[in-house]
Steps between C-alpha positions, in 0.01 A plus 500: 500500500163486324575841346837373372337192344223705344749755363687214338216280373177702482403636162535873476255702294614552144630845422278693262646540153530841343254639251593456133499714187487352151579719200366454149723710272268575206582601142174663386593519133561125471261396781769295675621456856854422608600179676840430651690174534656475844743244637393380845806381691308319772332277238781504241233585245419765241142634495304749294322747725374853538705781648412482869619549852414511865417822678804485726559876532244655735558852365381397149134466407387229253542720190847613607597137563376404152702783345810391691459135393468602134819705529698237691396190308485623139656849509184669372278786607154614397328836519150354515390239754166351594380256763326230298403255773546424867454186706464591864555293810143376493597263216876471549746492792639832369380797296601465135503812281508470119635813334525577129808695392384658174761515221810466718837619371854398585644725770766753400677425828409146609517405866651181638278224631588456870331159512774248424236228466356669188696374202316617190602291199264615228187695423233491232195694393192280457149556372193316624544205262867455595414521871243221457754299300755532780240370747408211267868414451557519877762773455300721733358381831122530508400710799296810579758740355459336158122531526534871580735548202258316270211717619707813445602401145142398414378843610764668282393301194147639537628858488 
């Protein structure tokens, strides 16, 4: 009986979330990154965000997951990729990988996005000033991904 009560009322340990990839599509000529506007059904809200996704396919490594997310969410591909930053589990409940997709192009044969929750409404290329303006105007939620993007764009301006 105690086991039955505990099964019903005792807190169970929280399942670990999956690691995450965040993609910064980068236009080197104009020194801009691409943001997407996504409709979130569960909140009935539109948000500007980076291309991103959970590592839910065990056979894909972080780079392959980033490439897949770029293809699924915005129908683009890039020949050159680089890992710009990584937060590991020491500072976060999950590993977070930040990849740069250099000069992405639209795919000749786009793939469908299997995630029905991802409803992409718009996209825009932004430079460092515009990114800051979006934060100031509260169009973009201030969190670590924005800080990483700002650091990336600042580094590009020095080059």
